[in-house]
C-alpha positions as CSV (number, residue, x, y, z in Angstrom):
1,A,0.0,0.0,0.0
2,V,2.9,2.4,0.8
3,V,4.3,1.8,-2.7
4,F,0.9,2.5,-4.3
5,W,0.4,5.8,-2.5
6,S,4.0,6.9,-3.1
7,W,3.6,6.1,-6.8
8,L,0.3,8.0,-6.9
9,W,1.3,11.2,-4.9
10,G,5.0,11.0,-4.4
11,P,6.4,12.2,-1.0
12,I,3.0,13.3,0.1
13,G,1.6,9.9,-0.5
14,L,4.4,8.4,1.5
15,L,3.5,10.5,4.5
16,L,-0.2,9.8,4.2
17,A,0.1,6.1,3.3
18,T,-0.9,4.7,6.7
19,P,-4.0,6.9,7.4
20,L,-5.2,6.6,3.8
21,T,-4.8,2.9,3.8
22,V,-6.8,2.6,7.0
23,C,-9.6,4.7,5.6
24,V,-9.7,2.5,2.4
25,V,-9.7,-0.7,4.4
26,V,-12.6,0.5,6.5
27,M,-14.6,1.6,3.4
28,G,-13.9,-1.6,1.6
29,R,-15.2,-3.7,4.6
30,H,-18.4,-1.7,5.0
31,I,-19.2,-0.8,1.4
32,P,-19.4,-3.9,-0.8
33,E,-18.9,-1.9,-4.0
34,L,-15.5,-0.7,-2.8
35,G,-14.3,-4.1,-1.6
36,F,-12.0,-4.4,-4.6
37,L,-9.8,-1.6,-3.2
38,N,-8.5,-3.9,-0.5
39,L,-7.4,-6.3,-3.2
40,L,-5.9,-3.5,-5.3
41,L,-3.8,-2.3,-2.3
42,G,-2.9,-5.8,-1.1
43,V,-4.0,-5.1,2.4
44,E,-6.1,-8.2,3.1
45,P,-4.4,-10.3,5.8
46,V,-5.1,-13.7,4.2
47,L,-5.9,-14.2,0.6
48,S,-6.7,-17.5,-1.2
49,P,-4.5,-18.3,-4.3
50,E,-7.2,-17.1,-6.7
51,E,-7.7,-13.9,-4.8
52,R,-3.9,-13.3,-4.7
53,F,-3.7,-14.0,-8.4
54,Y,-6.6,-11.6,-9.1
55,Q,-5.2,-9.0,-6.8
56,R,-1.8,-9.0,-8.4
57,L,-3.3,-8.6,-11.9
58,I,-5.6,-5.7,-11.0
59,A,-2.6,-4.2,-9.3
60,L,-0.9,-4.5,-12.8
61,D,1.8,-6.9,-11.4
62,D,1.7,-9.6,-14.0
63,D,5.2,-10.9,-13.0
64,E,4.1,-11.9,-9.5
65,A,0.8,-13.2,-10.8
66,E,2.7,-15.4,-13.2
67,E,5.1,-16.6,-10.5
68,L,2.1,-17.5,-8.3
69,V,0.5,-19.5,-11.1
70,R,3.7,-21.4,-12.0
71,G,4.3,-22.3,-8.4
72,H,0.7,-23.7,-8.2
73,V,1.3,-25.7,-11.4
74,E,4.4,-27.2,-9.9
75,S,2.7,-28.3,-6.7
76,H,-0.8,-29.1,-8.0
77,G,-0.7,-29.6,-11.8
78,I,-2.0,-27.4,-14.6
79,A,-5.6,-28.7,-14.5
80,S,-6.0,-27.9,-10.8
81,T,-4.4,-24.5,-11.4
82,F,-7.0,-23.7,-14.1
83,D,-9.8,-24.9,-11.9
84,D,-8.7,-23.5,-8.5
85,V,-6.7,-20.3,-9.4
86,I,-7.3,-18.8,-12.8
87,L,-11.0,-19.7,-13.3
88,P,-12.1,-18.4,-9.9
89,A,-10.1,-15.2,-10.6
90,L,-12.2,-14.8,-13.7
91,T,-15.4,-15.2,-11.7
92,L,-14.1,-12.4,-9.3
93,L,-13.4,-10.2,-12.3
94,E,-16.9,-10.9,-13.8
95,A,-18.5,-10.0,-10.4
96,D,-16.5,-6.7,-10.2
97,R,-17.2,-6.0,-13.9
98,R,-21.0,-6.4,-13.3
99,K,-20.8,-4.1,-10.3
100,G,-19.0,-1.5,-12.4
101,V,-16.2,-1.1,-9.9
102,L,-13.3,-2.0,-12.2
103,E,-11.6,0.4,-14.6
104,P,-11.7,-0.8,-18.3
105,A,-7.9,-0.5,-18.5
106,R,-7.4,-2.9,-15.6
107,E,-10.0,-5.3,-16.9
108,R,-8.2,-5.4,-20.3
109,F,-4.9,-5.9,-18.4
110,V,-6.3,-8.9,-16.5
111,Y,-7.6,-10.6,-19.6
112,E,-4.5,-9.9,-21.7
113,H,-2.0,-11.2,-19.1
114,A,-4.2,-14.1,-18.0
115,R,-4.3,-15.2,-21.6
116,R,-0.6,-14.8,-22.0
117,I,0.1,-16.8,-18.8
118,I,-2.2,-19.6,-20.0
119,E,-0.6,-19.8,-23.4
120,E,3.0,-19.9,-22.0
121,L,2.4,-22.6,-19.4
122,E,3.8,-26.0,-20.2
123,A,1.0,-28.6,-20.5
124,P,0.9,-32.3,-21.4
125,P,-0.4,-33.1,-24.9
126,A,-4.0,-32.3,-25.1
127,A,-6.3,-35.3,-24.9
128,A,-7.9,-36.3,-28.1
129,A,-11.7,-36.1,-28.0
130,G,-12.8,-36.4,-31.6
131,P,-14.2,-33.4,-33.6
132,V,-14.8,-30.9,-30.8
133,C,-15.4,-27.2,-31.0
134,I,-15.3,-24.8,-28.0
135,V,-17.5,-21.7,-28.3
136,P,-17.3,-18.7,-25.9
137,A,-20.9,-17.9,-24.7
138,R,-20.5,-14.2,-24.4
139,D,-17.4,-12.2,-23.5
140,E,-13.7,-12.3,-23.0
141,A,-13.9,-14.2,-19.7
142,D,-15.7,-17.0,-21.6
143,R,-13.0,-16.9,-24.3
144,V,-10.1,-17.1,-21.7
145,A,-11.8,-20.1,-20.1
146,A,-12.2,-21.7,-23.5
147,L,-8.5,-21.3,-24.1
148,M,-7.8,-23.1,-20.9
149,T,-10.0,-25.9,-21.9
150,A,-8.3,-26.2,-25.2
151,R,-5.0,-26.6,-23.4
152,L,-6.3,-29.9,-22.0
153,V,-8.6,-31.0,-24.9
154,A,-7.6,-31.2,-28.5
155,A,-10.3,-28.7,-29.8
156,D,-10.6,-25.5,-31.7
157,V,-11.9,-22.3,-30.1
158,V,-14.3,-20.7,-32.5
159,D,-17.1,-18.1,-32.5
160,A,-20.6,-19.3,-32.8
161,S,-20.9,-17.5,-36.2
162,A,-17.9,-19.5,-37.6
163,L,-19.0,-22.9,-36.3
164,K,-19.2,-25.5,-39.0
165,Q,-19.2,-29.3,-38.6
166,C,-18.5,-30.4,-35.1
167,N,-19.8,-33.6,-33.5
168,T,-19.5,-32.1,-30.1
169,V,-19.8,-28.4,-29.1
170,L,-18.7,-27.1,-25.7
171,I,-20.1,-23.8,-24.8
172,S,-17.7,-22.0,-22.4
173,A,-19.6,-19.7,-19.9
174,V,-18.0,-18.1,-16.8
175,Q,-20.4,-17.4,-13.9
176,P,-21.8,-15.2,-12.5
177,G,-24.4,-14.2,-15.1
178,A,-23.4,-16.4,-18.0
179,A,-26.1,-19.1,-17.7
180,H,-28.7,-17.1,-19.6
181,D,-26.3,-16.5,-22.5
182,A,-25.2,-20.1,-22.5
183,G,-28.8,-21.2,-22.7
184,Y,-29.7,-18.8,-25.5
185,L,-26.6,-19.9,-27.5
186,A,-27.3,-23.6,-26.8
187,R,-30.9,-23.3,-28.1
188,R,-29.7,-21.5,-31.2
189,L,-27.0,-24.0,-31.9
190,R,-29.4,-26.9,-31.4
191,G,-31.5,-25.5,-34.2
192,Q,-28.5,-25.1,-36.5
193,H,-26.8,-28.3,-35.6
194,P,-29.5,-30.8,-34.5
195,E,-27.1,-33.8,-34.6
196,A,-24.3,-32.3,-32.5
197,K,-23.9,-33.1,-28.9
198,I,-24.0,-29.9,-26.9
199,V,-22.0,-29.6,-23.6
200,V,-22.0,-26.4,-21.5
201,G,-19.0,-25.6,-19.3
202,L,-20.7,-23.5,-16.7
203,W,-17.5,-22.5,-15.0
204,G,-17.7,-21.5,-11.4
205,D,-21.3,-22.3,-11.0
206,T,-22.5,-23.4,-7.6
207,Q,-26.3,-23.2,-8.2
208,G,-27.9,-26.4,-9.5
209,A,-31.0,-24.5,-10.7
210,A,-29.1,-23.0,-13.6
211,R,-27.9,-26.4,-14.7
212,E,-31.4,-27.8,-14.6
213,R,-32.7,-25.0,-16.8
214,L,-29.9,-25.6,-19.3
215,A,-30.9,-29.3,-19.6
216,K,-34.4,-28.2,-20.6
217,L,-33.0,-26.1,-23.4
218,G,-31.4,-29.0,-25.3
219,V,-28.1,-29.2,-23.5
220,D,-26.8,-32.8,-23.3
221,E,-24.4,-32.3,-20.4
222,V,-23.3,-29.6,-18.0
223,I,-19.8,-29.5,-16.4
224,T,-18.4,-27.0,-13.9
225,R,-14.7,-27.8,-13.8
226,I,-12.3,-27.5,-16.7
227,S,-10.5,-30.7,-15.5
228,D,-13.7,-32.6,-16.2
229,A,-13.8,-31.5,-19.8
230,A,-11.3,-34.0,-21.3
231,A,-13.1,-37.1,-19.9
232,V,-16.6,-35.8,-20.7
233,L,-15.7,-34.7,-24.3
234,R,-13.8,-37.9,-25.0
235,R,-16.7,-40.0,-23.8
236,S,-19.3,-38.0,-25.8
237,A,-17.2,-38.0,-29.0
238,G,-16.1,-41.6,-28.7
239,G,-19.5,-43.1,-27.8
240,E,-21.6,-41.7,-30.6
241,T,-21.5,-38.8,-32.9
242,A,-25.2,-38.5,-33.5
243,R,-27.6,-37.2,-31.0
244,R,-29.6,-40.0,-29.3
245,K,-33.4,-40.0,-29.7
246,A,-33.9,-39.8,-26.0
247,P,-30.7,-38.5,-24.4
248,R,-30.2,-38.7,-20.7
249,R,-29.4,-35.4,-19.1
250,S,-26.6,-35.5,-16.7
251,V,-25.4,-32.7,-14.4
252,H,-21.9,-32.7,-12.9
253,H,-21.6,-31.0,-9.6
């Protein structure tokens, strides 16, 4: 926090760093819309890995964010890092974006450097899952999550408008707020590609109700963790390429 205030106001910021930080901490704890300021200043006493990663990125410190991710990959593996660090950070970003409390420049920085970190991580060869396409449901968070999935599954990330022949389509949707977009897109793709199997990756979802609604819109399967994608897509592509007449709906919690 001292570094931040000194960078912002020079010597005056250095002198006022402590009282200013105390004021910001109190405001962040009592005004939910300002809670992101504590993350920005790095004054929270204990942060989870995903919060630390997000805090470093919105503080424009991509080097430390990358170091944190690489350390987690070494100790837990890349799939766990995607599920437990980067993906939850995207949900934090989505929540702040929907509240309107994050500057567009910081939002772009988070997306840009999260994508770079994902692309530069060493990963095992992607699991073959047949002709699979991954389609972002709505925005940049969905696209970044799609890129993570493509690191684990041999699949192309394409926009819905460019989708051609795919036996299996995975719609990538980062919660909160993406279930509606995923459902709308699933219904549209079902009409355009009636024989395709449609899977929705409702990343970060903790509410079963959204998954049940998706099943009623023609979605064959819903998953919530990127690490589940390889097995689910391999099974769906290897079992049958045509849609079954009476498919069973399954929901992964």
